[in-house]
C-alpha positions as CSV (number, residue, x, y, z in Angstrom):
1,M,36.3,119.0,162.6
2,A,38.4,116.3,164.3
3,P,42.2,116.2,163.5
4,A,43.1,113.6,160.9
5,E,44.7,110.4,162.1
6,P,48.1,109.6,160.4
7,E,47.7,106.6,158.1
8,G,49.1,103.3,159.4
9,I,49.4,104.3,163.0
10,A,47.4,102.5,165.7
11,F,45.2,104.7,168.0
12,L,43.0,103.8,170.9
13,P,39.3,103.4,170.1
14,P,37.4,106.7,170.6
15,R,36.4,107.5,174.1
16,D,35.5,110.4,176.4
17,P,38.4,112.6,177.3
18,P,40.2,111.6,180.5
19,T,39.3,113.5,183.7
20,G,41.7,114.4,186.4
21,Q,45.0,116.2,186.9
22,R,47.2,116.2,183.8
23,Y,50.9,115.8,184.3
24,R,53.6,116.7,181.8
25,L,55.7,113.6,181.1
26,S,58.9,113.8,179.1
27,L,59.0,111.3,176.2
28,T,61.9,109.6,178.0
29,K,59.7,109.1,181.0
30,V,56.9,107.8,178.7
31,G,59.3,105.3,177.2
32,Q,60.2,104.1,180.7
33,E,56.5,103.9,181.7
34,L,55.8,101.8,178.6
35,E,58.7,99.6,179.2
36,N,57.5,99.0,182.8
37,Y,53.7,98.8,182.2
38,L,53.1,97.7,178.6
39,P,53.6,93.9,179.1
40,S,51.2,93.9,182.2
41,A,48.7,96.1,180.3
42,R,48.6,93.6,177.5
43,A,48.0,90.8,179.8
44,E,45.3,92.8,181.7
45,A,43.6,93.7,178.4
46,A,43.6,90.1,177.2
47,G,42.1,89.0,180.6
48,R,39.5,91.7,180.4
49,I,38.4,90.4,177.0
50,D,38.1,86.8,178.4
51,K,36.1,88.1,181.3
52,L,33.7,90.1,179.1
53,L,33.2,87.0,176.9
54,K,32.5,84.7,179.9
55,E,30.0,87.3,181.3
56,G,28.2,87.6,178.0
57,A,28.9,91.4,177.8
58,P,27.4,93.5,175.0
59,E,29.3,93.2,171.7
60,S,30.1,96.9,171.8
61,Q,32.1,96.4,175.1
62,I,33.9,93.4,173.7
63,T,34.8,95.2,170.4
64,Y,36.1,98.2,172.4
65,A,38.3,95.9,174.6
66,R,39.6,94.1,171.5
67,G,40.5,97.5,170.0
68,E,42.5,98.4,173.1
69,L,44.4,95.1,173.0
70,T,45.1,95.6,169.3
71,Y,46.5,99.1,170.0
72,L,48.7,97.7,172.8
73,E,50.1,94.9,170.5
74,H,50.4,97.0,167.3
75,S,53.9,97.6,165.9
76,R,52.9,101.2,165.5
77,G,51.3,101.5,168.9
78,P,52.4,103.5,171.9
79,A,56.2,102.7,171.8
80,Y,56.4,103.6,168.1
81,Q,54.4,106.8,168.7
82,T,56.8,107.8,171.4
83,Q,59.7,107.5,168.9
84,L,57.7,109.3,166.3
85,L,57.0,112.2,168.5
86,K,60.7,112.4,169.4
87,Q,61.4,112.4,165.6
88,L,59.0,115.3,165.3
89,G,61.0,117.2,167.9
90,Q,58.4,116.9,170.7
91,R,59.7,116.6,174.2
92,D,56.7,115.7,176.3
93,V,53.0,114.9,176.5
94,D,50.3,115.8,179.1
95,A,48.7,112.7,180.5
96,V,46.4,111.8,183.4
97,V,48.4,109.4,185.5
98,T,48.0,108.4,189.1
99,A,49.6,105.8,191.4
100,Q,46.2,104.1,191.8
101,Q,45.9,103.2,188.1
102,T,46.2,99.6,186.9
103,P,48.9,99.1,184.2
104,L,46.1,99.0,181.5
105,E,44.7,102.3,182.8
106,R,48.1,103.9,182.9
107,V,49.1,102.8,179.4
108,R,45.6,103.8,178.2
109,E,46.1,107.4,179.5
110,I,49.6,107.6,178.1
111,G,48.3,106.3,174.8
112,A,45.6,108.9,174.7
113,A,48.1,111.6,175.4
114,L,50.4,110.3,172.6
115,G,47.5,110.2,170.2
116,T,46.3,113.7,171.0
117,R,49.8,115.1,170.5
118,L,50.3,113.2,167.2
119,K,46.9,114.3,165.8
120,S,47.8,117.9,166.6
121,Q,50.9,117.7,164.3
122,Q,50.8,118.7,160.6
123,P,50.1,115.6,158.6
124,A,52.9,116.3,156.1
125,L,55.4,116.5,159.0
126,V,54.1,113.3,160.5
127,Q,54.5,111.5,157.2
128,R,58.0,112.8,156.8
129,A,58.9,111.6,160.4
130,I,57.4,108.2,159.6
131,R,59.5,107.8,156.5
132,A,62.6,108.9,158.5
133,L,61.9,106.4,161.2
134,E,61.2,103.6,158.7
135,Q,64.4,104.4,156.9
136,G,66.3,104.3,160.1
137,M,64.8,101.0,161.0
138,S,65.7,99.5,157.6
139,E,69.3,100.6,158.0
140,S,69.6,99.0,161.4
141,S,71.5,95.7,161.7
142,G,69.2,92.7,161.5
143,P,65.5,92.3,162.1
144,D,65.6,92.5,166.0
145,T,67.6,95.4,167.2
146,G,66.1,95.3,170.7
147,S,64.2,98.5,169.8
148,P,60.7,98.9,171.1
149,I,59.6,99.8,167.6
150,G,58.7,97.3,164.9
151,K,58.6,93.5,165.2
152,G,59.9,93.4,168.8
153,V,56.7,95.1,170.0
154,E,54.4,92.6,168.2
155,S,56.0,89.7,170.1
156,G,55.7,91.5,173.4
157,A,59.3,92.5,173.8
158,V,59.5,96.1,174.8
159,S,62.6,96.1,176.9
160,R,65.7,97.7,175.4
161,K,67.8,95.8,178.0
162,T,68.5,93.1,175.3
163,Q,70.8,95.5,173.5
164,S,74.4,95.0,174.4
165,P,76.1,98.2,175.4
166,A,78.7,99.7,173.1
167,P,82.2,99.2,174.3
168,A,83.7,102.3,175.8
169,P,86.3,104.1,173.6
170,R,89.9,103.6,174.7
171,D,92.0,106.7,175.2
172,K,95.4,105.8,173.9
173,G,98.2,107.6,175.6
174,R,96.2,108.7,178.6
175,I,97.0,107.4,182.1
176,R,94.1,107.0,184.4
């Protein structure tokens, strides 16, 4: 029996398991990879759909490609899943990544690793982590916090660089 998919979370369409050497990536590294490659992967996926449509590809291929693009653009897609796994206390995932992969291939492999890890968690714990993340998001200031989770992802903004750094605390009475 296949593991249950947590409700409301985007996953890649079903496919054969990736082949090749798996590398352990910390969730911090996954976040960096997504920040670097997700915008290009989205553009590549959209271009792939256009190409398939122009070539008159079978409907099954077009549907699969649309599912991938939906996953990449979903507010509960890979960036959210990274945060969710952190909330669950996970530290890393095992993904098949190589220097020769296109951005779409790389994000697809990372997404598969995130999905595999999420599906292996106890459903009650995942739902509790989702509630905790949602509560944290609702307590944040304003709709766009610069976070890769939520509305910012739907618009394509994945970078956290838009956040202004917190001012450094001042040490009163200390001479530097």
